[in-house]
Each structure stands twice: as structure tokens, then as C-alpha cells.
C-alpha positions, 0 to 999 in steps of 0.5 A: 780761833786758837782752839780752831786753829790747834783742831787742825792737823799738825801738818798745816801748821808745819806748812803755815810755819814754812811759809813764815820761815820763807820771809827770812831768806827773802829779807836777806836777799833783799837786804843784799839787793838780790831782787830775784831771791828775794820776789822767789822766797816771798811769792812763794811764802804768800802762795803756801800761806795762802792755800795752807790758810784755804785748806785750814778753812775746809777743815775747820769743822771737822772734829777728829781723834788723832790716834798714835798712828796717826801721829806717826804718819803725820811725821813721816809725811812731814818729812818726805812731803813738807821738803817739796814745798821748801825746794820750790823757792830753792829750785827757783832762785838757784836757776841752775839746778833740778827739782830732785836736786832741791828737794835732796838739799831740803831733806838734808837740811830738814833731817838735820843731815847737812849733806849738800850736793854743792861742794864749793860754798860760793856754788850757792848765794848767800841767802841759800845758804841761810834757807839751808840753816833755817830749814835745819834749825826748823828741823832741829827743833821738830826733833825736840818737840816731836821726842816730847810730845810724841815719841816719850809717850809711844816709848820710841826714840830711845825712851823704850830702854828707860825704866819706867819707859813713860814720859811721866817719869822722865826728869827733863825738860819734857813737858808732862801732863799733856792729858787728852789734847789733840796731836797739834794742842800736844805738840804746841804746848811742847813748843811753849816750853822747848822753843824759848829754850833752844832759841835762846841758846842759838841766839847766844851762841850767835852773839859769841861768835860775832864776838871772836870775829865771824861774820854775821851770816856766817855766825848766824848759820854756824849757831844754827848748825850747831843746836840743830846738829845739822853741820851747815855751813856758809864757808865749808865748815867751821874751820873755814870761819875767821873765828879760829880756834875761839870760834870752835871752844864755843861751839864744842861747848855748845856741842855739850847740850846734844849729849843728854836731854839732861843738859838743857833741863829745868832740874839741871839747873836746880841741882847741876851735880845731877848732871854728873850722875846722867849715864848718857853725859858720862859716857859721851864725855868719856868718849870725847875724852879716850878717843882724841888721846888715842888718835893723839897717841897715833899722831905722836908715833907717827910724828916720830918717823917724820922727825916733828915730835918735838914740835910742841905747838903742833902737837897741841893744835892736832890735840884740840883738832882730835877732841873738837872733831870727835865731838863733833861727829859723836854729835852728827853735826860734822864740823872738821876742826880746822887743825883736823888736817894739820894733825896729817900734816904734823904725823904723815899719817891720813885722817882715821875715817873709820873712828868718825863713822863709828863716832857718828853710829853711836850718836848723841843724847836720847831726845837730842837733835842727834841721830845715830844709835844714842849713848843712853842705848850704848850704855844699857849695851855696856852695863849688860856686858859688864853684867855677863862678864861678872856671872861668868866669874861669879855665876850665882851673884845677885847684883844690886841695881841702883843710881842711873842702873834704876832708869834702865829698863829691864829688858833695856839691853835687849831693846837696845841691842834690837835697835842696834841690829835693825841699824846695822841692817838699814845700813846694808840694806842701803848699801846694797841698793847704792852699789846696785845704781852704780856707787862703789862699795866704799863710798857706798858704806860711808854714804849709808853711814852719814844718811842713817845717822844724819852726819852728812859731811861724814861722806867728805871727811871719811872717805879715803878718796874725794867724794861728792854727792853730786856724783850720785845718779838720781836714783842713788839720791832718792835712796839716800834721801829715804835713808836720811828720813829713816835714820830721823825718824829711826827705823823703830818709829816706822815699824811701829806704824805696822804694829796690829794695835794702831790699827784697831779700833 
């Protein structure tokens, strides 16, 4: 039976997982006596499960060879069509929204973007917040698994600029030796390696947040939102939780896992010093150290003008607010610190939204749940720029490559720049489409970056004026949905589908 299941298309496996996941909000709604929501999710789970089983039985006798093109098409289909299934119980349970709005919420959650049409947390029932967090958590796990089983062997998702460019040379938790298994077989082998790590880390953060004073549902949603970097919260963000700074410190520690895949690798457990040699981790820590320092100096200068420079408590709060918020937006999570707005009150200066835009564009580590350009590509561009400046001084010099530099492909900087330009063109194209449907220039820029970097809360934090996703027209919402899927899968993966080599026999 297990062999028969492994031969089924991956999309059917995802439908079965979605059906089982619907039981989570059903059980919660039943516990809090929200019987309509409980019935809706239970019936939807039963319906999806039965229909998927029937389809699986009908396809059980087929023996298909899944090419690389089929794998990419399956991923596209998963992020486009699976939210349709996930949106059905959400719309029925909420009773007050359209199916397009429900689809927007599920695409946002499944791509770990975290953008929501509901600006007020109390606009949704707690069980629906739990459903959004669960979908986001599963979407984050899928990205981990896809990076190991699909993108790494195809040299996509950031692996195209590594030294050998294959999963076999990558020293991380990514599973090796997948051989010539079916697509679903490779995926489940990666799941057996990554899912326990993902689940244990989520459970640990949930327990820690409970210990520092968060309510069970809030702690669980924040734990899921942190590990998946979706930033989904039932209370409007980590800054509105009852755990305060203690909870933010815990979230900050777990967000460090999103800086590099080396942070959760089995090799790092045996040789922790290797983490300090990882270029992604070093670049991430450097950004988290330098940017808050610059922001603190900016706010301190502003505090002089309002005679608040002697208020050391407010200064310390402003510094921590900058450190936490920078880490959150660098990992494309989008949680704001409870002291982020306090920095504005201390200095009298507005929050620098352009800095948050830049952090979201940079993104986190390769093969993590983060979006953006990724730190490894930024490191490749930095090393290339450093080498070009050296050649200006010593044109005939020859530089020895050692240490982390050996991991960068000879054409790594070129490939990183190519991706950066495609990312920039994607932002420009999304902005053009949004402005064509009535969105003003500033809002179109912020929404485009938020969607393509999978940092949904960025639209609220970086905009100069109050912005709501609910103010978008139906056409604009569809454009944002497409941009979120594009940002999650990365443009190179979609371009690879049209590679002629994938279509040849």
C-alpha cells in the first residue's frame, strides 16, 4: 500500500494533507463551542479526503515517469490550485467574505506571505486565525521539502550559485542519495528528515512563549508564524502579545534559523564553529548589527531636537525595537517590535519604511522559508564587487580562493546579478499592473515588494499613509496573488519550465 501511495502524484498527497489539516481548526472550534465553524471544517475535510481517495484509486494502476518539468509544474499547480481547496471552508466559516477574498487569504498564508484583508484581528474568529497559521506553517514546511527534493537537484532556488551546484555537495540537513525515486518518493524522503526538526522547533517555541505569558492560541500562531516566517498573528503582531519583550527575545532567537540552512543542519550540531564560517549567517548577523545601529543613531539625533536624549530607558527600548524589527523583516517575517513605534515617540522621527523595504528585498538564507533575493546571492555580489575594486588598484593581481569562497560558482556573481535584475523587473511589472487598476505609485511599490518578497506586513509598516489590502480592487487582488506565488517559487523556477531541454523526449 505504501508503494502504491508513493506512485501517486504529489498533488494528491498535498490534498490529503490539506484534508487532515482541516481537522485542526475543526477541533479548536468545537472546543470553544463555535459549532458552525467546527461543522464547516469537518465536512470540508471529509469531502476533500473522500474525493482525493477516489481519484487516487482511479490513478493507482498508472506508472508515470515524472520529469523535472513535471516537478516544477506540480509546484506551480500546488500554489495556484491548492488554495482553492483551502479557501472553501474559510469562506463558508466566515460567512461575510467573498470567495476571492478567501482565496487571497489562503494564497497569502500558503506562500508564507502573511498579508491579510482583515486589518482588525477581532474581525476573524480565533479558529480562522488558527487555520491561517496552520496553512502558513504547512506552506513553510513545503518550501523546506521542495528545496531539498526538487530545487537543489535542479540548481534552482539559490543553489545555482554554489560551488558544485548540486545537492550532493551541499553540507546541510538536506537529504542525499534520493536516487531515481518518484517525485512523491523523493518528497517524502525529504519530509522524513526535515519534518521532525520543523515540528520540534515549533513545539519548543510554543512552550517557551507559553512560559513567558502568551495565551495558548497566540503562542501557537506566533510559533508557527516564526518558523514558517509567515508573520501570521491572531492579535495583529508579536508586539501586541502579552509576553512583551521576553516573547520577542524568544522569537528573535528562533528567527536566526532563517538566516542560513546551516543553523538547522546535522553537521552544525557536531561542529558548531562551522556556523561562524557560513557566509549567509555572517552577512545576516552583520546586517542585524549595523542597520539597527544606524537607526539608533538616527533616532538619537532626533531625540536631541526634542530634548529626550537623556531618557536612557526610552533609548534602550528604541534600540531593541530596531534590532528585533530588522531581524524580523530581514527574514521576511514581518513582526514589529512593541518598541518600534516607541522609537518614533522618543525621537520624533517617522519609522524609516525604505529601510524595511530594503531588508525584505535582501531576504534570508537559501533553502529556508524566507523570500527575497537571499543572503547567499548578496554575498556573491559583494565578493564580486570587492574583487573588481581590487583589480582597479592591481589589474594583474590573482586572488586565491579559499574558505567560504570555494562554495561560490565561477559564474555565481553573474547568476546572482541575473536573478536580482529579474527580481527588479518583477517589481516594476507588478507595480505597472497595480497602477493600471487604480493603486497609487507609492502603495503599488510597497505592495509589489511585499508580495514578491513574501513579507505581507511590510505594506502596513513601510507605507507612509495607512494602507489596507482590503482597499484593493478584485483585479488588483488577483495581481497580488500572482506576485505572491511568483515570489515564493522565484522567477527562475518559472522560467525553467520553458527551458527547451525540459520539453524534449
